[in-house]
Residue, then its C-alpha position, 0 to 999 in steps of 0.5 A: m489482537v496481534t501477537q507482538t513481535s519481539e524487539e530482537a526478532r524485529k531488528q533481525i527482520v528489518s535488517l534482512v530487508r535493509d540488506f535486500v534493498k541495498r544489495d538487490v533493489e537500489p542497483i536496479a531502481g533507477t533503470y527499472d523506474n525510468e523504463d517502467i520495467y517490472p522487477h520479476e527477478l526480485i520476486p524469488t528473494m522476496r518469497e524467501l524472505g517471507l515478505f508475502g506472508i508478513n501479516i498472515p498468521t503462522e498457522y497458515g504458513g505466514m510470519g504473523l508479524d505485528f503491524t509495527t514491524f509491518a510498517m518498518i518493512f514497508e519503510e525500508l522497501s520504500k527507501g530503496w524503491m517505493s514501487v517494490s513495496g507495491i508488490i506486497g501492498t494490496h497483497h496484504i489487504l487481501s490476506y488481511i481480509i481473508s484472515v479476519y473475515g474468511t471462512e475456514e475453508q477460504k483461509h486454508r485454501i488461499l492463505p498458505k499459497m499467499a504466504t509463499g507468494e504462489i498466490r500474489g494478491g491485489l484489491a479490485l475496488t476502484e472504478p472509472e466512476a467510483g474512486s473516492d465514492a466506493q459505494n458507487i461501484s457498478t460492478t455486479a455479482v449475480k447469483d446463479g446456482e452455485e456460482y456468481v456471474i461478475n460484470g464490470r470494470k475496475m481501474f487503477i488496480s495495482n498488480g493487475e497483470n502480475g497478481n493472480a487473486f483479488a479482493l473484488m468488490a461487487k454489488t449483489d443487491p444494486d437496489s439496497d438502501p443504504r447502498h453499502r449493504g448491497i456490496s459483497c467482497f469476493i476472492f477472484e482468481k485468475p485465469t477465469e473465462g470472461f476476464k481480461v486485463g485492459q489498458h496498462l496505465d503510464k504513470l508519473g511515478y510508482r513506475g515498474l509496478d503494473t497498474c491496470e484496468l480489469i474487465f469482467d464480462d460474464c465471469r463465473i466464480p464459485a459461490g464459495n469465493l464469497i468472503g465469509g459466505e454472507e452477502g452484503r458484508g463486503f463494504g465493511q470488510v474492505m474498509n477495515g482492510l484499508e486501515t492496514g493499507r493506510i498504515n502501509v501507505a503512510a510507512r511508504a511515505v516515511g520511507v521515501a521522505q527518509a531517503a530524500l532527507e538522507a540524500s540531502v544531508a549527504y549532498s550538503k556535506k560535499r557540495l561547495a558554494f560561496g567558498k564553503l560546504i552548503s551544510e555550513h550555510q544556515a539556509i540549508q541547515l534550517k531546511l534540513a532541520e525542518m525536514a528531519a523533524k517532520v519525518h520523525a513526527a510522521r514516523l511516530m504517527v505511523y507507529d502509533a496507528a500500527r500499535k493501536k491496530d496491534s492492540g485490537e483497538r479501533n484505529d481508523l482515526e489514527a490510520a487516517m491521521a498517519k496517512l494524511f500527515a506522512s504523505e503530505v510530509c513526504g511531498e514537502v520533503a521531496m520538494e525540499a530535497m530538490r531545492v537542496h540539490g539545486g539543478v542536479g536534483y532536477t535531473k535523472d542522474l540522482p534519485v531525488e527526482r524519483y522521490y518527487r515523482d513518487a510522493p503524490l502516490m501516497i497523497i492520492g492512494e488508499g483514499t485521497n487526503e481530502i477523504m482522510k480529512l473527512v474520516i478524521a473529522r467524522r471520528l472527532l465529532e463522534k469522539y467528542s459528542d455529548 
């Protein structure tokens, strides 16, 4: 169970993040997104704000915040520029996995450096032939004395270039049945001989954040980097970590949708059509009302999933529902915002087109929404079984 952040502390933290976004993020977002530039100059301030340690326990130098505050931070960052939230997104999946499952030696060695941002993490899970079917990974880790030898390729890895530590899923028993029991999770640290970053992916949205291929060719890592020190536990460790990832992706969706809504309201109050402001036209009012209601509902679902995570209860059902609903709402609201803006919304003069390009990431990322529906259905069938 996570220690609850006080309401006053939460307001102060979110306010600091909001000020950072307005002061440092929003002025560069359009240019950096268009030119696909990684925002290196934002990192020192993010480190000062403690953003690399928001869910790391205080005993390891982190802020130890609850997941409700965690979600609010991701929402605020994404309102300014969703790509910035990606810098700390999978970073916190790695830190969560180590915090919950790591050995004491791993926690004391890695977490304090993650909390300060000296170590910036990621998740090396997806492969060219194993996206939604995570059990179908082909990357292997073969024990050789006091080391493991890693071979394989990972694809679509956020922070692949600029991150320096990853939660790496690999098969330690390729013949295991069921398959997931043959999967282990390792802390992989750069630089390592035999490792290289492959292609950088040119994406529709989520630009400015490096998304890369990782190539492992007879990489040797210490056996002490096996998370928890026991083989065959990796699949469960990463799936649990992804529940926190789904909270952050859902919160990002709320942030982008909120930004699209606010832009639409502001534009409707200054754009004239047929002799009056478009905010006075009932057609626009109906759009704004539906957008606002859906964003509000999505936010409440995210907070509900975060609250259950904080309480220590199982929350895979709520996290999947929040991610599914919030991401679909984000896609709808981004499109409606473009309709409210008309032709100018289709240009790069305003950030509305960026919201539209960023929205699909939340629908696809951290498990596609089709996978979310399967997770929800399975949990419902379990919940209401005789």
